[in-house]
N, C-alpha and C positions, 0 to 999 in steps of 0.2 A: 513510605516516599512516593512518590507518582511516577510510572514509566510506560515512557511511548516505544511503538514499535512506526516506525516509517517507512515510507517506500512512493521512489519516482521510478514510472516505468514511461517508456512511448506507446502509444496507443493509436494501432488506426483511426486516426477520424471515422471513417464509415461504422468500425466496430463500438460509436460510442451507449449505443442504446445495450448492446451484450457487454458492454464493461460495464455499466448498470445492474444488470440480472446479477452478476456474477461480484459484484461486490454487497449484494444483498446477499447474495445466500451466506459467503464469507462470512459478511456481517453477524448472522444467525448462531455460526456456530463461532465463531470469535468470543460472540458474550454465551452463549452458553459452558463458554469453555474461566469462564471470571472479566471480560473484560468489560469494559463500561460503555465503553462505545466508539466508533469508528465512523472518522472522516474522510470524507472522497470529496478532492478539483479537481477539475473542470480548465487547463491554462487555456484563458486570454488573453495575458501581458507578458508572452513570453521571449524577453529581448536576450538578443545574442550579445554574446560578453565579450569582452580583449581577450582572455583566454579560458574564459569558461563558462558556460555557462548550463540549463537543466537540460538540452539540446544534446549538448555533447558528451553529456551525459551517461545519455545515453543511447546514443548514437539513435539516433533520430533519424528521423527524410522524410523528404517533403511526403501531405497526407498523411503522415500523424501530428498525435497532440500528446503534451502531456499533462501527464495525473501524477497527482501528486497527493497522496493518502497519510492518513495517523488511525491510533491505533491504541485508549487509553488505559490504561492499566492501574490496579489500586496501588502496586507496587515487585516491584522484579521480583519476586517469590510465587508470584498466583500468573506473572507473564510466564515466570520459567513452566512451571506446573502445564497452563494455560498450553501450550507450546507444542510441550513433550504430549496432550491429549489432540490435540490439532495433529498435529504433525502423520497422529495414524485413521484419526481419522477419515472411514473408510468416502462419505460425503465429499469431501476434499481432493482425494488420488483417484476421484472420478471427473472429476470437477476441467475441461478443458477452460485455459484462459486466453482472453483477449487478444493476446500481447504475447510480444516474445518475452517469455520468463527467463534467457537467458542475459537482455542490452537492465532488466529490472534493478535498479541499486535501492538496499532497504541498511534497518540494523535497528538495535537498540538505542533508545537513548535514559538515563537519568533528568528527570524535572533540575533544573536548576530554577529555576524563577519561575511563576505563576502569576503578570500584575494585573 
């Protein structure tokens, strides 16, 4: 069954172009190691919630935008093998993230329904 990795991050709005370049570079690496595709989205309608919301989840401040991304994999085994290689890839180690990675939230998800 398909598998995805999802991520939400607060990105300085001024770093949007750098974020796109970073995403392109990482997508190339992810696809080399078995990912089917990488999707990046830039928040433009992020409402404040009553208890929590995207901005609070990543402690976004004024001047930051919310980025949502996911990596699609054919299955969890391919994802696990791919991540092991990705984490050892020198290109990933050399990349500077255009956002504060400590406030990023991410995780792996089994697909339950695609409609």
